[in-house]
C-alpha positions, 0 to 999 in steps of 0.5 A: 482489508487492504495491507497496511502501506506506510511510506517511508518519508525523509530527505536523500541519505536520511536512511529510508532504505537502510530502515526498510532493510532493517524492518523486513527481516524483523517483521518477517521473523514476527510472522508478516508477509511484507512487501517493499516499494519505492517511487521514483520520481525521475524514472526507473528502468529494469531491463538489461540490454541484449535480453529478451526483455530489452528486445521486446522493449526496443521493438516498440512494446509499451509493455512486457510481462515476463513469468516463471513458476516462482514470480513474475515480473511486470513492467509498462510504459505509461504515457501518463500518470498510472493507476493509484497506489491503492489499485496496484496494492489491491491488484498485487499486494492483496494477500500480504500484511504490510507494504513499506514503500520508500517515498510518498512524501506528497501522498497526504492519506498515506501514513507515514514514517519520517526519517530524520538525520544529523547534518541531514534532515534534524527537524520535522518537516511540517508538509507532510502529513500524517505522521506516525513515527519519527525516527531520528538520531539526534533528540527532536521535539515531536507529537508523535513516538520518536525511535532511535534508528538502532531501536528495530524491535521497538520500532517494529513493536510499534509498528505491530499494533497498526498490524494488527488492526490490518489484519482484523476480517472485514465485515462484507455482506453480499445479497443477490436476488434477496439471498445472502451468500456464505463467505469464508474469511478469504472471499471476505478479504479478497472482495473487500480489498477489490472494492476498496482498489477500486473506488479509492481512485474514484473518491475526491484526492484531498480526502484523508479519510480511509475508506472504512464503509463502502454500500453498492447496489447492481440490477441486471436486465429487468429485474426491479431494482428491490429485487436485485442488491448487492451491498458490500460493508467495509469497515 
């Protein structure tokens, strides 16, 4: 399935970036592949004046792709809202275990870690939905577990139970012309991630329930529908 995406939400200066920077090496030490992201409501610019990528943009390119033997970089100007987060994660981070995303407080379907800090934001935000844990340097009332900012090991222990679920191999079945295809673990993850990434943005955005099962049937040409079916079951 898709990697576990956790929104790290909280007010400015609450310690969101600091928490991510401490959690990343601890999760990597435990054998997980971790990515990080940040929602920038006021925009951002990765270009450096004078660089070739900057010159491409200045010439009018709405998209610039940089590639090397060890990585890639993509910057694309969107005239409207870009692809849903689930689609981006499925496309670029499908083989990761976890994505720690700073922000996403307004995305109700994304599980979250709320970060609180004395003299900045001392009480939980009632508008946040799907909060799994809270991080606070003060005693607070909370229906979910609360950890101190320095308790990185204990926080990682708690997140590891969620990561264990994300690592489970999805049940994927594909049948072509009544012939069941033999899929290895790698292909099951790829197919599951691609399908979930495609169908998630098509659902009602108000839906908080994650995609658990998907059935797809494809018929091509003049073949009768009952003779050419493909189904994928994603728990």
